[in-house]
FIKOLNU-365544 format. One record per residue (C-alpha): x, z, y. Coordinates in Angstrom, 3 decimals. Each point is the difference from the previous one (the first is absolute). Example, Ala and Ser with C-alpha at 12.3 -4.5 7.8 and 13.67 -1.06 7.14 Angstrom:
# FIKOLNU-365544
<marlo xx="12.300" zz="7.800" yy="-4.500"/>
<marlo xx="1.370" zz="-0.660" yy="3.440"/>
# end
This chain:
# FIKOLNU-365544
<marlo xx="15.325" zz="7.900" yy="-17.663"/>
<marlo xx="-3.314" zz="-0.129" yy="0.104"/>
<marlo xx="-2.617" zz="-2.981" yy="-1.894"/>
<marlo xx="-1.715" zz="-1.586" yy="2.740"/>
<marlo xx="-0.738" zz="-3.395" yy="-2.104"/>
<marlo xx="-3.613" zz="1.445" yy="-0.211"/>
<marlo xx="-0.765" zz="0.091" yy="3.832"/>
<marlo xx="-1.178" zz="-3.038" yy="2.186"/>
<marlo xx="1.211" zz="-0.348" yy="3.926"/>
<marlo xx="-1.656" zz="-2.311" yy="2.638"/>
<marlo xx="1.735" zz="-1.339" yy="3.088"/>
<marlo xx="-2.367" zz="-1.302" yy="2.501"/>
<marlo xx="1.821" zz="-2.031" yy="2.873"/>
<marlo xx="-1.415" zz="-0.005" yy="3.324"/>
<marlo xx="1.726" zz="-2.493" yy="1.422"/>
<marlo xx="-2.338" zz="-1.998" yy="2.643"/>
<marlo xx="1.465" zz="-3.453" yy="-1.700"/>
<marlo xx="-1.433" zz="-1.612" yy="-3.088"/>
<marlo xx="2.696" zz="-1.396" yy="-2.484"/>
<marlo xx="-0.925" zz="-3.807" yy="1.461"/>
<marlo xx="1.610" zz="1.098" yy="2.885"/>
<marlo xx="3.260" zz="1.401" yy="-1.057"/>
<marlo xx="1.827" zz="2.654" yy="-1.513"/>
<marlo xx="-0.791" zz="3.941" yy="1.086"/>
<marlo xx="2.740" zz="1.970" yy="1.067"/>
<marlo xx="-2.207" zz="2.837" yy="-0.846"/>
<marlo xx="-0.204" zz="-1.499" yy="-3.742"/>
<marlo xx="3.719" zz="0.122" yy="-0.103"/>
<marlo xx="0.518" zz="3.687" yy="0.561"/>
<marlo xx="-2.948" zz="0.699" yy="-2.443"/>
<marlo xx="1.591" zz="-2.299" yy="-2.731"/>
<marlo xx="3.082" zz="2.744" yy="-0.343"/>
<marlo xx="-2.478" zz="2.611" yy="-0.739"/>
<marlo xx="-2.136" zz="-1.694" yy="-2.366"/>
<marlo xx="3.530" zz="-1.107" yy="-1.823"/>
<marlo xx="0.881" zz="3.753" yy="-0.347"/>
<marlo xx="-3.401" zz="0.654" yy="-1.474"/>
<marlo xx="0.111" zz="-3.254" yy="-2.130"/>
<marlo xx="3.544" zz="0.832" yy="-1.327"/>
<marlo xx="-1.169" zz="3.797" yy="-1.179"/>
<marlo xx="-3.240" zz="-1.529" yy="-2.197"/>
<marlo xx="-2.815" zz="0.629" yy="2.931"/>
<marlo xx="-2.767" zz="-2.776" yy="0.179"/>
<marlo xx="0.572" zz="-2.316" yy="3.167"/>
<marlo xx="-2.863" zz="-1.325" yy="1.695"/>
<marlo xx="-0.082" zz="-1.797" yy="3.415"/>
<marlo xx="-2.213" zz="-1.072" yy="2.664"/>
<marlo xx="0.090" zz="-1.980" yy="3.430"/>
<marlo xx="-3.439" zz="1.089" yy="1.899"/>
<marlo xx="0.880" zz="-3.532" yy="2.128"/>
<marlo xx="-0.682" zz="-1.756" yy="-2.829"/>
<marlo xx="-3.701" zz="1.197" yy="-0.591"/>
<marlo xx="-2.801" zz="0.597" yy="1.984"/>
<marlo xx="-0.827" zz="3.900" yy="0.359"/>
<marlo xx="-3.129" zz="0.522" yy="1.997"/>
<marlo xx="0.104" zz="2.615" yy="2.873"/>
<marlo xx="-1.972" zz="3.085" yy="-0.774"/>
<marlo xx="0.059" zz="3.487" yy="-1.908"/>
<marlo xx="-2.532" zz="-0.727" yy="-3.181"/>
<marlo xx="1.402" zz="-0.737" yy="-3.041"/>
<marlo xx="-1.479" zz="-3.749" yy="-0.606"/>
<marlo xx="-0.781" zz="-1.614" yy="3.762"/>
<marlo xx="-1.508" zz="-2.641" yy="-1.534"/>
<marlo xx="-3.320" zz="2.402" yy="-0.634"/>
<marlo xx="0.274" zz="0.213" yy="3.472"/>
<marlo xx="-0.364" zz="-3.317" yy="1.596"/>
<marlo xx="3.989" zz="-1.123" yy="-0.600"/>
<marlo xx="-0.097" zz="-3.508" yy="-1.383"/>
<marlo xx="3.327" zz="0.742" yy="-1.690"/>
<marlo xx="1.990" zz="2.941" yy="-1.105"/>
<marlo xx="2.907" zz="0.042" yy="-2.574"/>
<marlo xx="0.314" zz="3.730" yy="0.511"/>
<marlo xx="-2.437" zz="1.038" yy="-2.774"/>
<marlo xx="1.633" zz="-2.679" yy="-2.415"/>
<marlo xx="3.142" zz="-0.603" yy="0.740"/>
<marlo xx="1.733" zz="3.443" yy="1.383"/>
<marlo xx="-2.629" zz="2.688" yy="-0.948"/>
<marlo xx="0.532" zz="-0.139" yy="-4.021"/>
<marlo xx="3.978" zz="-0.139" yy="0.461"/>
<marlo xx="-0.149" zz="2.523" yy="2.720"/>
<marlo xx="-2.147" zz="2.326" yy="-2.394"/>
<marlo xx="2.282" zz="-0.364" yy="-3.178"/>
<marlo xx="3.362" zz="0.173" yy="1.775"/>
<marlo xx="1.810" zz="3.474" yy="-0.091"/>
<marlo xx="2.001" zz="-1.031" yy="2.928"/>
<marlo xx="-1.084" zz="-1.430" yy="3.311"/>
<marlo xx="2.598" zz="-1.435" yy="2.408"/>
<marlo xx="-1.622" zz="-1.345" yy="3.415"/>
<marlo xx="3.270" zz="-3.048" yy="1.688"/>
<marlo xx="-0.656" zz="-0.274" yy="3.571"/>
<marlo xx="1.865" zz="-1.545" yy="2.952"/>
<marlo xx="-0.038" zz="1.896" yy="3.907"/>
<marlo xx="-1.972" zz="-1.958" yy="2.413"/>
<marlo xx="0.129" zz="2.021" yy="3.375"/>
<marlo xx="1.560" zz="2.724" yy="-1.167"/>
<marlo xx="-3.370" zz="0.264" yy="-2.685"/>
<marlo xx="-0.640" zz="-0.800" yy="-4.133"/>
<marlo xx="-1.810" zz="-3.579" yy="-0.361"/>
<marlo xx="-3.529" zz="-0.533" yy="0.507"/>
<marlo xx="0.042" zz="-0.948" yy="-3.560"/>
<marlo xx="0.765" zz="3.536" yy="-1.093"/>
<marlo xx="-2.462" zz="1.871" yy="1.906"/>
<marlo xx="-2.070" zz="-2.371" yy="-1.444"/>
<marlo xx="1.220" zz="1.044" yy="-3.707"/>
<marlo xx="-0.200" zz="3.486" yy="1.011"/>
<marlo xx="-3.923" zz="-0.165" yy="0.992"/>
<marlo xx="-1.073" zz="-1.661" yy="-3.126"/>
<marlo xx="1.955" zz="2.668" yy="-1.933"/>
<marlo xx="-1.960" zz="2.480" yy="2.009"/>
<marlo xx="-3.075" zz="-2.053" yy="-1.445"/>
<marlo xx="0.511" zz="1.768" yy="-3.112"/>
<marlo xx="1.218" zz="3.475" yy="1.560"/>
<marlo xx="-3.614" zz="1.216" yy="-1.406"/>
<marlo xx="0.272" zz="-1.276" yy="-3.796"/>
<marlo xx="1.317" zz="2.426" yy="-2.229"/>
<marlo xx="2.354" zz="0.104" yy="-3.325"/>
<marlo xx="-1.243" zz="0.681" yy="-3.305"/>
<marlo xx="1.321" zz="3.948" yy="0.969"/>
<marlo xx="-2.394" zz="0.199" yy="3.209"/>
<marlo xx="2.695" zz="-0.204" yy="2.625"/>
<marlo xx="0.368" zz="-2.776" yy="2.225"/>
<marlo xx="0.617" zz="-3.699" yy="-1.368"/>
<marlo xx="3.562" zz="0.067" yy="1.279"/>
<marlo xx="1.251" zz="3.214" yy="-1.267"/>
<marlo xx="2.800" zz="0.045" yy="-2.595"/>
<marlo xx="1.518" zz="-3.304" yy="1.528"/>
<marlo xx="3.127" zz="0.017" yy="2.505"/>
<marlo xx="0.469" zz="-2.002" yy="3.041"/>
<marlo xx="2.939" zz="-1.282" yy="1.976"/>
<marlo xx="0.720" zz="-2.410" yy="2.444"/>
<marlo xx="2.400" zz="-2.906" yy="1.236"/>
<marlo xx="0.369" zz="-0.764" yy="3.862"/>
<marlo xx="1.905" zz="-2.798" yy="1.519"/>
<marlo xx="0.981" zz="-1.410" yy="3.307"/>
<marlo xx="2.371" zz="-0.345" yy="2.962"/>
<marlo xx="-1.066" zz="2.461" yy="2.051"/>
<marlo xx="-0.497" zz="3.527" yy="-0.483"/>
<marlo xx="-2.411" zz="1.822" yy="-1.647"/>
<marlo xx="0.395" zz="0.401" yy="-3.702"/>
<marlo xx="-0.732" zz="3.647" yy="0.490"/>
<marlo xx="-3.188" zz="-0.348" yy="1.834"/>
<marlo xx="-1.452" zz="-2.517" yy="-2.358"/>
<marlo xx="0.660" zz="2.011" yy="-3.177"/>
<marlo xx="-1.821" zz="3.061" yy="1.813"/>
<marlo xx="-2.655" zz="-1.869" yy="0.392"/>
<marlo xx="-0.150" zz="-1.488" yy="-3.303"/>
<marlo xx="1.033" zz="2.839" yy="-2.064"/>
<marlo xx="-2.271" zz="1.810" yy="1.569"/>
<marlo xx="-3.098" zz="-2.365" yy="-0.747"/>
<marlo xx="1.066" zz="0.030" yy="-3.590"/>
<marlo xx="-0.019" zz="3.831" yy="-0.665"/>
<marlo xx="-3.226" zz="0.412" yy="2.020"/>
<marlo xx="-1.700" zz="-2.293" yy="-2.123"/>
<marlo xx="1.418" zz="1.907" yy="-3.397"/>
<marlo xx="3.335" zz="-1.324" yy="-0.614"/>
<marlo xx="2.995" zz="2.201" yy="-0.599"/>
<marlo xx="3.239" zz="-0.742" yy="2.396"/>
<marlo xx="3.037" zz="0.675" yy="-1.866"/>
<marlo xx="3.079" zz="0.941" yy="1.775"/>
<marlo xx="1.248" zz="-2.378" yy="2.248"/>
<marlo xx="-2.426" zz="-2.549" yy="-0.922"/>
<marlo xx="0.950" zz="-3.221" yy="2.690"/>
<marlo xx="2.736" zz="-1.756" yy="0.726"/>
<marlo xx="0.535" zz="-3.043" yy="2.443"/>
<marlo xx="2.670" zz="-2.037" yy="2.233"/>
<marlo xx="-0.246" zz="-1.036" yy="3.518"/>
<marlo xx="2.759" zz="-2.070" yy="2.438"/>
<marlo xx="0.820" zz="-0.002" yy="3.336"/>
<marlo xx="-3.105" zz="0.511" yy="2.482"/>
<marlo xx="-1.427" zz="-2.936" yy="1.137"/>
<marlo xx="0.425" zz="-3.470" yy="-1.451"/>
<marlo xx="2.020" zz="-0.375" yy="-2.953"/>
<marlo xx="0.794" zz="-0.650" yy="-3.649"/>
<marlo xx="-2.314" zz="2.148" yy="-2.329"/>
<marlo xx="0.440" zz="1.315" yy="-3.241"/>
<marlo xx="2.147" zz="-2.491" yy="-2.190"/>
<marlo xx="0.404" zz="-2.590" yy="2.692"/>
<marlo xx="3.383" zz="-1.045" yy="-0.709"/>
<marlo xx="0.524" zz="2.743" yy="-1.762"/>
<marlo xx="-1.011" zz="2.458" yy="2.287"/>
<marlo xx="-0.853" zz="3.524" yy="-1.393"/>
<marlo xx="1.507" zz="-0.990" yy="-3.170"/>
<marlo xx="3.222" zz="2.334" yy="0.411"/>
<marlo xx="-1.565" zz="2.986" yy="1.799"/>
<marlo xx="0.366" zz="2.986" yy="-2.144"/>
<marlo xx="-2.347" zz="2.212" yy="1.545"/>
<marlo xx="-2.636" zz="-2.677" yy="-0.948"/>
<marlo xx="1.167" zz="-0.108" yy="-3.281"/>
<marlo xx="0.190" zz="3.605" yy="-0.607"/>
<marlo xx="-3.821" zz="0.502" yy="1.201"/>
<marlo xx="-1.177" zz="-2.512" yy="-1.857"/>
<marlo xx="1.181" zz="0.726" yy="-3.270"/>
<marlo xx="-0.789" zz="3.662" yy="0.759"/>
<marlo xx="-3.592" zz="-0.974" yy="0.751"/>
<marlo xx="-0.189" zz="-2.330" yy="-3.294"/>
<marlo xx="1.271" zz="3.246" yy="-2.175"/>
<marlo xx="-2.161" zz="2.388" yy="1.723"/>
<marlo xx="-3.257" zz="-1.951" yy="-0.441"/>
<marlo xx="1.083" zz="-0.349" yy="-3.849"/>
<marlo xx="0.578" zz="3.677" yy="-0.354"/>
<marlo xx="-3.267" zz="0.792" yy="1.448"/>
<marlo xx="-2.152" zz="-1.988" yy="-1.762"/>
<marlo xx="1.932" zz="1.108" yy="-2.960"/>
<marlo xx="-0.857" zz="3.444" yy="0.529"/>
<marlo xx="-3.442" zz="-0.677" yy="0.782"/>
<marlo xx="-0.535" zz="-1.880" yy="-3.048"/>
<marlo xx="1.652" zz="2.207" yy="-1.782"/>
<marlo xx="-2.376" zz="2.980" yy="1.248"/>
<marlo xx="-3.441" zz="-2.401" yy="-0.713"/>
<marlo xx="-0.109" zz="-0.375" yy="3.908"/>
<marlo xx="-0.237" zz="2.293" yy="2.809"/>
<marlo xx="-0.628" zz="3.127" yy="-1.024"/>
<marlo xx="-3.842" zz="1.164" yy="0.187"/>
<marlo xx="-1.444" zz="2.817" yy="1.917"/>
<marlo xx="-1.241" zz="0.642" yy="3.561"/>
<marlo xx="0.021" zz="-3.656" yy="0.798"/>
<marlo xx="-3.157" zz="-1.368" yy="-1.838"/>
<marlo xx="-2.559" zz="-1.664" yy="2.757"/>
<marlo xx="-3.116" zz="0.014" yy="-2.737"/>
<marlo xx="0.630" zz="3.796" yy="-0.831"/>
<marlo xx="0.405" zz="0.871" yy="3.874"/>
<marlo xx="-3.286" zz="-2.190" yy="0.954"/>
<marlo xx="-1.617" zz="2.210" yy="-2.886"/>
<marlo xx="0.532" zz="3.217" yy="2.197"/>
<marlo xx="3.377" zz="1.241" yy="-1.761"/>
<marlo xx="2.781" zz="1.209" yy="2.395"/>
<marlo xx="2.961" zz="0.693" yy="-1.671"/>
<marlo xx="0.600" zz="2.688" yy="1.756"/>
<marlo xx="-0.441" zz="-1.009" yy="3.581"/>
<marlo xx="-0.347" zz="3.283" yy="1.745"/>
<marlo xx="-4.019" zz="-0.704" yy="1.015"/>
<marlo xx="-0.334" zz="1.459" yy="3.666"/>
<marlo xx="-3.637" zz="-0.010" yy="1.531"/>
<marlo xx="-0.084" zz="-0.882" yy="4.206"/>
# end
């Protein structure tokens, strides 16, 4: 089995509830994936968005653009930057991911013009996944939008990089309420497979020194290199 002890994973919980407002159902499910990674030597980190004040915007530091406070550059960004694996956790509200989830995606996008030491996008060489909870249908729809956003800014999405649990449609138990969902084999399996696939992908990327260089360096494109694109005159 591969050694994952040099890898770091960051789990960001986008529940709308701050810690003082009660336990997060999304966190309950995220903790299962965190436990799997921790058991295999990955350094696991966790942030709950509602416990912080992140400014709205798509700049790396919104304090430079009028925000009174912005916890993104000092609290979130260093941990995002240093993590080999990023997992977004979100509840479903009206069939969509939470507003905090979109905020995190927007703040990730704020760094999309930055480059790593190989001249690629700053998120190249990192693996991404998502955890979804709720009591109505929509896991796959939410995973689709979150994973698309992560890959668009540069994360590598491995096979089966999402997991989730939903109860019956309408009011009812959320994940972990009186043990709801704990015995669901499908959720257990997807959580386990997602965790291992993220570790495997991060291992492959780290061993390769990152994502391969070639045809994906913005600086060289801006200097006129076209990486075999067939230039066609109008």
